[in-house]
C-alpha positions in Angstrom: 23.4 49.0 -43.6 21.0 47.5 -46.6 17.2 46.6 -46.5 16.4 43.4 -45.6 13.8 41.2 -46.9 12.5 38.2 -47.6 12.7 35.8 -50.4 10.1 33.1 -50.7 10.6 30.4 -53.8 7.1 28.8 -54.5 8.6 26.0 -56.7 10.4 25.0 -53.4 7.6 25.4 -50.6 6.2 22.2 -49.8 3.3 23.8 -46.8 5.4 22.1 -43.7 4.8 24.7 -41.9 8.0 24.7 -40.1 8.7 28.2 -40.5 5.6 29.3 -38.8 6.3 26.7 -36.1 10.0 28.3 -36.0 8.1 31.7 -35.8 5.8 30.8 -33.2 8.3 28.8 -30.8 11.2 32.0 -30.8 8.1 34.5 -29.9 6.6 32.1 -27.6 3.3 32.4 -29.1 0.7 29.6 -28.2 -0.7 26.9 -30.5 -3.8 28.5 -32.1 -4.3 31.4 -35.2 -1.9 33.5 -33.7 1.2 34.0 -35.5 3.7 36.5 -37.5 4.1 34.4 -40.5 1.5 32.0 -42.5 2.1 29.5 -44.7 -0.9 30.4 -47.5 -2.1 28.0 -50.3 -4.1 29.1 -53.3 -6.1 26.5 -55.0 -6.0 27.5 -58.7 -8.0 25.5 -61.8 -10.5 23.2 -62.5 -10.3 19.2 -62.2 -8.0 17.8 -63.7 -5.9 21.0 -64.6 -5.8 21.8 -60.9 -2.6 23.9 -58.9 -1.7 24.4 -55.5 0.8 27.5 -54.7 2.0 28.0 -51.4 3.5 31.6 -49.7 5.2 31.7 -46.5 4.2 35.5 -45.7 5.0 38.2 -42.8 5.5 41.4 -42.3 7.0 43.2 -46.0 8.8 45.6 -43.7 7.9 48.0 -46.0 10.3 51.5 -47.1 7.3 53.5 -46.2 5.2 51.4 -43.3 1.7 52.4 -43.2 1.7 51.1 -39.9 4.3 53.5 -38.4 2.6 56.5 -40.4 -0.9 55.6 -38.0 0.4 55.0 -35.1 -0.5 57.5 -32.6 1.8 56.3 -29.9 4.9 56.2 -32.4 5.3 52.6 -31.2 6.3 51.6 -34.6 9.8 52.4 -36.5 12.0 50.7 -38.7 15.8 49.9 -37.7 18.6 50.5 -39.6 18.5 47.0 -42.2 14.8 48.1 -42.8 12.8 46.1 -40.9 9.4 47.4 -39.3 9.6 46.9 -35.5 6.8 47.2 -33.2 7.5 48.0 -29.2 5.3 46.9 -27.3 6.0 49.4 -24.2 5.1 52.2 -26.1 2.2 50.3 -27.5 -1.7 51.4 -26.6 -3.5 49.1 -28.4 -5.2 50.7 -30.4 -5.7 48.6 -33.2 -5.0 51.0 -35.7 -1.8 49.7 -36.9 -3.7 46.8 -38.4 -6.5 48.6 -40.2 -3.7 50.0 -42.1 -1.6 47.0 -42.9 -2.6 46.5 -46.3 -1.6 42.5 -45.4 -3.1 42.2 -41.5 -0.1 41.6 -40.4 -0.6 42.9 -37.1 -1.7 40.9 -34.6 -2.4 41.4 -30.6 -1.8 39.6 -27.9 -5.2 38.8 -25.6 -3.5 38.9 -22.7 -1.4 42.6 -22.8 -3.4 44.4 -25.3 -0.2 45.1 -27.3 0.7 44.4 -30.8 3.5 41.8 -31.9 4.8 41.6 -35.4 7.5 40.2 -37.2 10.4 42.3 -36.5 13.2 39.5 -38.9 14.2 38.4 -35.6 16.0 41.4 -34.8 18.0 39.5 -32.1 19.2 37.1 -34.7 20.4 39.8 -36.7 22.3 41.2 -34.1 24.5 38.5 -33.9 24.5 37.8 -37.8 22.2 35.0 -38.1 19.0 35.1 -40.2 15.3 35.5 -39.5 14.8 31.7 -37.0 11.6 31.3 -40.2 14.4 31.1 -43.1 16.8 28.9 -41.0 14.8 26.4 -40.4 13.4 25.9 -44.0 14.9 23.2 -45.1 14.0 23.0 -48.1 15.4 26.2 -49.0 12.3 28.0 -50.3 12.3 31.3 -47.5 15.4 33.2 -47.9 16.5 36.1 -45.7 19.2 39.2 -46.2 19.6 42.3 -47.8 17.3 42.9 -50.3 19.9 43.8 -53.4 21.4 40.0 -52.8 18.0 38.4 -52.6 17.1 40.5 -56.2 20.2 39.4 -57.5 19.6 35.2 -56.4 15.9 36.0 -57.1 16.9 36.8 -61.0 19.4 33.9 -61.6 16.6 31.4 -60.0 14.6 33.5 -62.6 16.6 33.0 -65.6 17.8 29.0 -64.7 14.0 27.5 -65.0 12.5 30.6 -67.0 10.8 27.1 -68.8 8.3 28.3 -65.7 5.5 30.8 -67.4 4.4 31.7 -64.4 6.6 34.0 -62.0 7.9 32.0 -58.6 10.1 34.2 -56.9 9.4 37.0 -54.7 11.5 39.1 -52.8 9.8 40.9 -50.0 11.1 43.9 -48.5 10.6 46.7 -50.9 
């Protein structure tokens, strides 16, 4: 099967955090800071020429994940779609994956001392569905699917909106 990932269109993201809430609900995470998807807001410029950029981010599902390379328990692997998965039953809670990940993605569950991370909603993909975060994005700022399809969509959207000088459509998962 093809490598899966996410596409984020910053022009469409309004920062509603519906993707975060869908992820938290699906993964049964309590309210608070622990989350597998984050909407980052970056402010730039000086008044009156200011800009707020929103970016929905989770695991990058790297081709060669640093987190998997350092895991002494072998708890991190890739599935047939290229999603980086964590086996909580094999995790020993050493935190090596957290320190190795350049994006700070792995999160730890205090109640059982194991790591959790985005798995591209593996159970939903088996049923032919997209991850909950992408399904919930009512502004269509977040999409999930095979990288080659997302790259084609991103190219077309960039072409259609070529008047924008800053890139605003990103494909994550290469």
